[in-house]
N, C-alpha and C positions, 0 to 999 in steps of 0.2 A: 262288307263283302268278305266272304271266306275264301281262302286259298286252299284248293284241294291239291295235295301232292300224291304222287304215285308211291307205292311201297318201295319200288326200286330207288327212287330219289331219296326217300327218307333213309333207307339203308345206306346209301352212298354218303349222305350227310353224316350219319352216325359214325361211319368208318373214318371220315375226314376229321370229325370232332375228336374221336379217340386218338387219332394220330397227332392232332394239334395239342391235345392235353399232355401227350407223351413227348412233345417236342420233336416229333418225327414225321411231320406231314410230307408225303412224297409228291413229286411232280405228277406221277401217274394218277394218284388219288385226286389231286386237285383238278387235273384235266378231266378225269371221269365225271367229277361233280359238275364242272363247268359245262361239259357236253350235255349232261342230263338236264341241267337247269335250262340251257338254251333250247333243247328239244321240247321241254315242258312249256316254256314260254312261247315257242313257235306254234305249239298246238293251240295256244290261247290268244294269239295276236297275228295280225297280218302286216305289221309295220316292217318286219325284217330286222328289227333292232331290239336290244335289251339294255337296260341301265344296269351296269355292274354294281352289285351291292358293296363291293370292296372300295372301288375308286370313284364311284358315282358317275363314271363316264359312260357314254352310249357306245355300244359295240354292235357290230353286225352279228346276227344270230349264228351260232356255230363256230365263231372265231374265238380263239383263246384271248383272255384278257391282256 
């Protein structure tokens, strides 16, 4: 099964990765990625939850980790 990502999500992930590599990930960037991932997941699921890739916990869609 392929996962299709939006151009916006890929761009946000790239910004976050660049910041991580520079040791300068900001809360604003991390939150923007989380919101975009949650919105993308919400478009693909009706459970109202997403499993966080960082902590493996289940969170309500749209809520910060």
